[in-house]
N, C-alpha and C positions, 0 to 999 in steps of 0.2 A: 093495250093492257088495261086501260081504265074501264073497259066494258066488263071485266071479270069481277066477281065478288069473292073476296078472300074470307075464308072461315078458318079459325084456329081454335083448337082445344088444347089445353096444357095438362101435362102430368108432372107434378113436382114431387121429388123425393127429398126428404130431409132427415138426416141422422139425429136421433134424440139424445139429449144429455141425461144419461143415467150412469150409475156407478158401474153396472155390469151389463153384459150383453142381453139379448132378448130372451134367450131360453137357457142360459147357463150362467155360471158364476165367474166367467173370465172377464177381465177388466175391459171396459169400454173407454179407450184412450186414443183420441184422434191424433195426439201429438207424439205417440210412440214411433220412433224411427227404426228400432231394431225389428227385423222381420220375424214373424211367426213366434212371438213370445207370449202374446195374449190369446192363447189357444188352450183347448181342453178336448177330451174325447167327445163331449156333446156337440160343440160347435164344429168339430172336424168330422162329425157324422159317423163315428165308430159304431159298429154293431152292438146292440144290447144296451145302448145309452138311452136315457129318458129326458126329454126337455121339460123345463118348468117355466111358466109364464112370468115375465117381469112385470110386476104390478105397477111400478112407477111409470113404465113406458105406456101402459094402457091409460093411466091417468093423464099423461101428457097429451095424448091424442084426444081424450075427452075435453080437455081444456081448450084445445084448438077448435073443436066442434062448437063449444059454447061461444068462443070468441067470434066465430063466423056465423052464428045464429043457426047452426045446423041442428038436426034431430039426433039425439043420442040413442044408441041402440038399446032395446030392452034385452035382446039376446044376441050373442055373437059367438063365433067359433073360428078356429084357424084351419086353413086348408093347405094341402100339399099342391104346389104348382110344379109340375114335373117338366124339367128340361135338363139337358146334359151339357155342361161346359166346365172347363177346368176350375173356374172360380166358384163353382157350386159343389162343395165337398160331399153333400148327401145325395146328389143327383136330383134333388128337388128343393124348392124354396118354400119355407113356411110363410104363408101370406093369408089374406082374407078374400073370399070371393063373393059368396051369396049374402053374407051377413056382415057388412062393414061396421065399424064402431060408430061412424057418423054418416048421416045421409043429408043431402041438401046443404043450404047455407049460401052466403053471399059475401063477396069482398070487392070493393071498388066497383060495384054494379055488375060484377061477373058472377054468374050462378055457379055454385059448386055441386057436382054430382055426388061425390062421396069422399070420405077420408078414412083410410084404413091403415092397419099396422102389419108390418112384415119384418123380415130380417134382411140385412144387407148381404151382398156377396163379398167374396175376397177381392183382392186387388191384383190384376194381371199386369206384369211389367214386361215391356217389349224393347227395352233400351240397351240390351247387351247381346251380342252375337246374333246367330240366326235361330234363336230359341226364345221361349218366354219363361218367366219366373212367376210364381204365385205367392203373395203374402197373405196369410189367412188371419192377420190381426183384425181386419174389418169384417170377416165372415161372422155373421150372427149378430152384428150391432143392430139395435132397434132402429127401424126405418119407417118413417111415416110417408105414406103416399097420398097426395091430394090430386083429385081429378076434376077438372072444370067441365062445364057444358061447352059445346062448340058454339060459343057466342061472341068470340073475340074477332074483330074485323080489321085490326091493324097491328103492325109490328110494335108500335109504341104502346098500344093498349096492353099487349102481352108483356112487354118489359115493365110497365108500370105496375101490373098485377104482381109480377114476381118480386119486385122491390117492396111492395106493400106487404106481401106475405112474409118476406124475410124480417121486416120490422115486427110484425105480429109475433112470429116465433121467438124473436129475441126479447120482446117485452114480456111474453109469457114465461120466459126463461126455460123453454122446453128444448131449444136447440140454438147453437151458435150460428148455424146456417151459413157458415163461411164457405163461399163458393170456390175460393182458391184451394181450399183443403178438400173439396169434394163433399162437404157436409150438406150441401144443397145442390141438387142437379135438376135441370128442367128439360123436359121432352115436349116438343111441339108437334101436334098433329095438324097438318096443313092441307087445305084443298082449295081449288079455284073452280068457280062455276059461273055461268051466265044467268042462271035461274036462282032467285033468292030463296025459293022453296026447296031446292035440291042441292045436295053437296056434290062436289066433284070427287075424283079419286083421291083418297087420303094417303099422304106420305108422312111418316113419323121421322123426325130428326132427334136423335138420342143424345143424352148426356151433354147438354149445353151448360157450361160451367161459369158463365158470366152473363150479366144482363145485356151487355153489348153483343155477346154471341147469340143470345136469344133473338134480338132484333135483327141482327145481320143475317142470321140463318133464314129467318122468315122472309126477309126481303129478297134474298137470293133465290129461295124456292118459288116465290111469286114470279120472278123473272123467268125461271126455268120452266115452270108449268105453263106460263103464258106463251113462251116461245114454242113449246111442244104443241100446244093446242092450236096456236095460230098456223102452224105448218101442217096441221091435219093429223099429227101423231097422238098417241094415247099416253097418258101419265100412268106409270106402273105403280101399283100399291106395293110399297116396300119400306124398309127401315134404312135410314141413311145416317151417316156420321157428319160431323162438322170439322173442317180443317181450318183452324183459326189463322194459320200462316198464310194461306192462299185465299182465304175468304170464300170457300166453296164447300158445298156438301158433297158426299161421295156415297155410293151404294154399299150397303153392308150385307143385307139379306132380304129376301121376300118377307113381307109382313105376316106374322103368325096371327091366328085367331084364337079366341079363348079355348076352343075345344082342342087345339093343338097341345095345350098344357095339361089336359086330363086332370082337372081339379077334382079333388075329393077331400072330405073332412079328415084331418089328421087324427088317427086313432089313439095317439099317445097323449094328447092334450085335452083337458076338460072343457066342456062347453061353459060359457060364462053367461049367467043371468045377472045383468048389471045392477038391478035394483036390490039384489040380495047381498051386495058387497058394500058395506057402510062407506068405505073410502071413495066409492064411485058415485055416491049420491050427488045430485046436481048442486045442492046448497053447500055441501062440504067442499066441492071443487071450486065453486064460485068464491068462497072465502079465501082460497089460496091464490086467486088470480089477481094480477096487478093491473094498473090502468093500461088501456089499449091505446095505440097511436091515434085513432080517430077521436077518442075522448080528449086526448091531450091537445089535438089540433083545435077542437072547439073551445077548450078552456083558455088556450093561449090567444085565440082570436078575440075572446071576450076582454082580454087585457089590452087589446089594441095592437098586438104584435104583428108585424108585417108577415105576409105569407112566406116570403123568401127566408126570413129569420126562423119561422116555425119549422120549415122543411130542413133547415140546418140543425135545429135542436133535435128533431125526432130521431135520427139515426145515431146521434152522439149523446148517449145517456149521461156520461159524466158532465158534459157541458150543460145539458138540460137540468141536471140535478143542481149544479152550481147556480144556474139562473134562478131556479125556484127558491133556493136559500137566500140569494141576493134580493129577490123580489120581496121576501118577507121582511127584510131589513129597511126597505125604502117605503116612504109614506106617500109620495106623490107619483101619479101616473106617468108624468113626463120623465121622471127619474128611472122608472121601470123600463120605459121605451128606450131611454139612453143606455141603460145597462144592456139591454138586448142588442143594441147596435154595436157596442164595444165588444161584447162577447162573440157575436157571430162574424165580425169583421176583423178587428184588431187581434183578439185573443186567438181566433181560429188561424189567423196568419202566423202568429208566433208558434202555434202547435205544429202547423205544416212545416215551418222553417226548421223546427227541432225534430222533424220526422217522427212525431209522436201520434198517438191515436186519441182523438177527442171522445171516443166512445168509452175508453177505459182509463183515461188520464187521471193521475193524482196531482193536484195543484199544490204549490208551495205556499200559496196565500189562502186565507180563509174567505168565506162569503162576506163576513163582516168587514174585512179589509177592502174587498172589491167594492162593497156598497159605500164605504168611506171615500174611495176614489171617485165614484159617481157623484156623491154629494159635493165633493170639492169642485168638480166641473160645473155642476148645477149652480153652486153658490159663487161661481166666478173666481174661486181661489186658485184655480188651475186652468190653463188654456187647453184647448183640444190637443194641440201639439205636445204640450207638457204632459198631458194625461197619457198619451201614447208612449212617451219616453218612460214615465213612471211605471206603466203597466209592463213594459219590457223588463224593467228591473225587478218588479214583483214576480214575474214569471220565472226569472233566472234565480232569484235569491229569496223571494218572499219578503215580508216586512210591511210596516205601516206606510201607506202612501204619503201621509203628511210628513213623517220623519224623512222619507226618501226625497220628497219635494224640497224640504228645507236644506238637506245636505247637497242637493244638486242646484240650489238657487232657482227653483222653478215656481215657487209660490208667487202668484200674481200680485203686483203692487196696485192697490186701489186707492191709496192715500193721495189726494190731489196735491197736498203740500209737497210730498216727496217727488211727485212727477213734474210739477210746474217748472222747476229749474232745468230739468232735462228738456222739456218742451221749448223753453226760451233759448237754450243753446242750439237746438236744431233749427229754430226759426232764424236765429242770427247767422247760422252757417249756410242757409239756403235762401238767400234773398230773391233769386230768380223764381224759385218754386212758389214762394210766398206771393210774388207779383202775379204769377200764373193763376193762383187760387183766387186772388182778389179780382182778377179779370174774368172770373167765372168758369175757369177750367177745373172741374171737380176732381179729376184724377190726381191733381196735385195734392189734395188732402190725403188721399190714400198713400201716396208716396211718403208724406210727412209722418203719417201713423206708422208706416213700415220702418222708417228711420228710428222712430221712438221705440218700437219693439226690438230693433237691432241694438240700440243703445242700452236697453235694459235686459238684454240677453233673453228676450221672450218672457220676462217676468211681469211686465206691465199688463194691466187689464186693458185690452184694446179699445173697449167702449169708453172707459174713463179717459184714456189717452186721447181719443177722438174728440170728446167733449171739451177737454182742456185746449186742444189746438183750435177748435171752433171759437171758443170763448176769447182766447188771446188774439186770434186773427181779426176779430171784430174791432 
């Protein structure tokens, strides 16, 4: 199997965040659970109705194009993509064929062919009886489609691209891209060949709704193609589905070509000359765009934040926002790095335990209070163990870390006079350990310090405690 070259091209669909659907005034609401309530004669394809272009959806796609470094169209139009299926109420889908909104671009080193705008289909349900039901709430929802060049050569590379695209869509606030809700779906075009200059027969795996599914489906197809080719059989060009339960793809239909869809410009929708529409000017769109993930990576790296911490912050915007506010409160680089560590390890652990979402979490404590906690650790007023305990209380109830530390008796004792009596009592109670230390057995000192921490219920500064033990043992 190692002698074959894998080539993958991805098609990614993402539902856009707009108030209404793509060509009508029906609500665009992915959370609606009642079937067939967000519908109207336009999105149901009733005769005599006229569609109207959703300006916000067009702007969303143009933002994506700028984020990817693509070329924005001067001219665009919508086409009818003709095919018949129960989830297509009009018998055709409004899409873009010859003139996409965006051409070219790049993400994570993967070249983009095009990004265009279309309408989503309805939802077919097959979970009752021996018949199917159709929910038209999703029919007509604005749908962005991004097509990559066939330049991906591993399952991991494909998964990483999809993850990064989801981040970009969320940072731009153009889509929630929640794969569990079907707001982002990936299709992989897969081929195997022994010649790096030629593609093998292409197979498309449709509607992959998790990053894990993308990677597993590609790996499965690699094995399937290689097995067929090794045995002298041919790979059939077709569309396949993915069965997550058994970890296999299955045949759905023979692959269609573009001429099967009989594309032609929709006569009911106006052509768009982008430069003639003020809201679509590049400068106007750039002003509305927020910082992109790659920019944030570079900025955090300049602060000295570990790569693992950065990748924890990026998809969790509430956590990242808290970090940025905390960093403004701290004056020393070491404190900023310490704050990053506590946020991405201890706080993330508390969030997971509470089964909350670090991307949308609202915290009961302020950035100022968290920064105060970090300064207390940095200034040795609070031990690492004590800081973890106080953070857990702040997460549950909020409040000042110093007030909480005092109420819990966790402020570190650094006054030598207060600690000397405790040290003397421990030395008196452990003569054999004292003798071991005097004989050169250094672990004995650690034992004595541990006894001191135990006697002070963790409130002693361990370094000060160690110094007193060494001084008195001399």
